[in-house]
Each structure stands twice: as C-alpha cells, then as structure tokens.
N, C-alpha and C positions, 0 to 999 in steps of 0.2 A: 228060062227064068233069069232076068238080069239080077245084078247084085242087090239093088234096092229092094226088089221083090223078095229075094232070098232073106234079107235081113228082116223085112216086115213079117215074113212067114215065121222066122225064128222068134220074133216078139210075140206073135199070136199064139205060138205053140209053147211059150214059156221058156224057151231055150236061151233067150236073151231078155233080160229084164230092163224095163225103162226106169230111169231115175224117178224117185218120188220126192215131192216137196216135203221138207221137214214138218213135223206135227204142229209146231207153234205157228208156222206160216199158214198152214191149212186152217187152223182155228181162227186166226186173225182175219184171213180172207173171208171165211164164212160169217164171222161176226159183223164185219163191215158191210157185207151184202144183205144182212138181215135187218129190216127196218125196225124190228122190235128190240134190237140190242143197242145199248147206249155207249157213249164214249167211255163211261166209267167201267163198263164190262170189258171193252177192248183193252183199257189200261190194265185191268186185273190180269188178263191173259198174258200180256207182255211182261208184267212185273213178276210173273212166276219164273221168268228167265232173267236173272239179274244182269248178266252180261249183255243181253239184248236190250234191256231197258237202259243200261248205261250208254250203249252205242247210239240209241235214239236221242238221248239227251246231248251226246257229243255232236251228232250231225246237225241238230237244230241250232246249236251254237257255232257252227262252222260258217265260213263266209258265204256259202251258197244259200243259207237260210236265216242268217243272223238278223235279229230284230233290234229294238231299242234297249232291251234288257236281257240279261243272262237268264237262261232257263235252267232250273236245277231239279226238276222232277219229271218223271215219265208222263204224268197226267198233263202237266203244263206243256210238254213237248207235243203231245197229241193235239191239244187245243190249238197250238200255233200252227201245226202242220195241216190239220184236218184229217178226216178218217181215210180218204183215198190215198193221200200222200203217205200216211202212216202205213197203210197196207202195202204199198209198193216198196217202201224202205225196209219194212220187216222182212218181206220176201227177199229183197236184195241181201240183207245181212245174214239170213239163214242159208242162202245158197252155197256158201263156202263149205258147208258140211258135206255137200255132194262131191266136192273135189278133194276129199280126204279118204282115199280108198283103203280098204284093209289089205288089198294086194299091192305090195310095194313095187311090183313091176310096173304098175300104172302111175305111181306117185309122181315121178319127175315130169312126165308128159302132161299130166293134169295140173301140176303146179305151174307150168309155163302157160297153159291155157287160162288158168285162173288169174294169174298176174296180168296177162294181156287183157282179159275181160275187165278187170278192175280199172285198168288205165283207160280203156275205151269208155267204160261207164262214167268215169270222172270227167273226161273230155266231153262226153255227150251231155252231161249235166251243165257244164259251162256253156256249150253251144246253145242248149235249149233256153238257158236263162236270158240270152241276148237275142232270141228268135221269137217274135210275137206268135202266140198261139201254141207254143210248146211248153210242156211241164217238165221241169228239171227232174223230179222224182221218177216220172214215167220214162224219160229219156235215159236216166241212169239204169233203171231196171232193164230197159231194152238193150242197152249196151252190155250189161252184165250177162244177159242170156243169149247174145247173138251167136255164140259158139257152143250152146248147150247140146247141140247134136253130136259133138265130139264125145260126150260121155258114153252113150251106147256103142258108138263106133270103135272107141278105144277098147272097150270091153270085148266087142266082137273080134277085133284084130288079135287080141291076146289069146283067143280060143282057136285060132287058125294053126294048122300044122302043114308045112313048117311055118313058123312065125313070119309075119311080114317084116321086110327090111325097112330102113328109114324112108326110102323113096316110095315103097309100096304103101306105107302108112300115110305119107304126105298125100299121095294120090287119092287114097280112100277118103281121107278127111276133106280134101278140097272138092271132091266130086259129090259127096253125099251129106256133109254136115248140115247144109242149109235145109234140105228136105227133111232130114231126121229131126233137126231142131224145131221146125214148124210142127211136126208130129208130136214131139214131146210137149211143147207149150200148149197145143190144143188139148192134149190129154190132161193137162193141168187146168184147163178152162181159162186160159189167159185171154184177155180181150184181143180182138183181131189186130188192132193197131200195134200191139207188141208181138203177138204170136207169129205174124208174118215176117218179122224183122230178120230172122236167120237166113231166109231165102232172099230177101231184098238186099241185104248187105253183099251177097255174092253176085248180084246182078249188076255188073259194071255198065252194061250197055242199055239196060231197060228202064232206067230211072227218069228218062226224058218224057215229057208229055203227061206226067201224073202229078197231082197236087203234092206239095211238101208234106212229108210225114216222118215218122220216127225212123223209118228205114233210111231216109236221106241223112238225118242227124247222125245215126250210128255209122253209116258208111263213111262220112267225112271224118268222124272221130276215129274210126279204124285206120284211115290213112294217116291222120295226124299221129296216132299212137305208134305207127310203124316207121315214122321218120327216124332215120339213123339205124334202122334194123334191116335194110335191104328190101323194102317194099317192092313187090313185083307187079303190082297192078298199075292202072293208069295214074298219071300225074293229077294232082289236086285240081288244076285248072281245066282238065279234060272231063271232069265229072259233072254230069247234069245235076247230081245231088248238091254239089258245092255251089253251082250257079243259082240254085233256088234260094240259098241262104242270103239274108240281107248283108251278112258279113262279106260275101263275095264281091259286092260293089266296091269294096276297099282294095280288092286285089289279094293274091295269095300271100304277099309279103306282110300286109297288114293283118291277115288272118294268123300267120305265124307269130307276129308280134303280140297280138292280143293273147294268144295262148301262152307265150313266154311270160307276159305280165300276170297271167293266171296260174303260173306254175306252183306257187305256194298253195293256192286253193286246190289245185289238182292233186298235188302230193298229199295234202291233208285228207282229201276224200279217198284217195287210193289206200292210205293207211287205215282209214275207218272201215272201208269195205273189205280190206284184206284181213282184218281182225287181228 
C-alpha cells in the first residue's frame, strides 16, 4: 500500500478527519443552489454573522468590484455581486477558520499556508479580471483552496512517530497535497472547474494543449506570489499556463509591471481575505 492509499484508508476508517466547510458557508451554498430560496433569504443567513456581512460589504467596495456608488448594506452587496459570486466569496471568507487549529504545533505551518493562499487568491482575482471568460470571485476561491490538501496532510504528519522532519514534511506535501486537495474539494461538492485546481497547479508540464481554465490562472498566480521567495518551479515564460493568458502577449516584464500597478488592490484583497 503506497502512502496515498494509506492516508485514504485512514480517512475512511475515521483515523484522519477531512476538514469541513464552516456551517455558514454550507448554508449559503445550499440556499444559492435552491431555486426556491430568494436573495433576501441568502442575505438573512449572512447577516447572522456580522463580521462576514461586513467583509462582504468591504469587498464589494474594493477596486476589484467597485461600482459607481458606495455600497453600505449586505443586501445591496449581494444585489451587486449576484448570488453565485456571493456564494464563492462567503466560502472564501469562512475558509480562514479551518487554518486556526486547536493544536498549536500545527499553527505556524498552517499560518504560512494560509498567507500564501491569500496572496495567490488576490493575484488570481486580478488576473481573472483582465482575462476574458474568467470570473474574479471564482478565481479567488480557486486560489484560496489550491493548497487545501495540506490540511489533512499536516494533521497526518503530526500523528507520525517519530515526527517528520522539515524535509520529510516538505516532501509529503509536495507529493500528495494536489491529490488530497481534489479529494477534499469533491467531498465539499465544489464545481469541477475549481475542484481540480489543486492537482492542476502542481502539473507544471501538463497544461499545454488544454483550454484556458482556472488551473492556469492559479498556477500563474502561484508563481507570481513566489517571486522573491525562492520559487523552485519553471520560470514564468516556460509555463504553458502563462502563454494562454492574453497578458503573455505583452511579455513577462509587462506582466510583472501590471501586477506592480495592482499592488494596492492585491494588498487590500489579501487583508480582506486574511481577516
């Protein structure tokens, strides 16, 4: 039995628990998918969580979504965003709770994963905004969950005796987080376009010859987010995912310049997502 099979067996046997979406995210997702539920009902669910309601208003007034007038209520925010975008943003905002473990041994590793995921999500939103056919809210959600497979893996590693050292932990995450991430997102019933992103982001060589999708957006955002942090993967210009973006026609320098010009927007979105 290889390691992935062993971990899957532990999940099935209840020895390793999958992360669960927070209750408010589940309720909003169910309400949006129910044709008999109205926008008013979705707003009432969100308003039961004042902090979540405030963040939704904050994001709709951010540069990524800002309209001609300032929005000052949860109901108006949902009206501007639409139900699907609201669902994706609520899911994004509540995911932070999964990265706040009771076991403090896990806290630092999960904090780093969350901060990186927030940055990838923010860059993904900017890239999607300038890419025809891509939705910023869906791209941000995809960016935020691209490393979600690390949650059960870090929990698994902490149960091992003797504990894994830093190299062992890094190897475990790099090898299995993509497959475990897809498994987690499918268990949450995420749409395939987002659920497959954890595996797509890890596939440096296999993005050629397939239509542009959110895996491409998040992979490029991941590389951008790692600039200055010792990124060990291919250069941006070597990525098939980058070459699919209209932005690539301007060259990598122009891509970097655009993101530099969007730094305020990216920082603001990271702050909103980070909570």
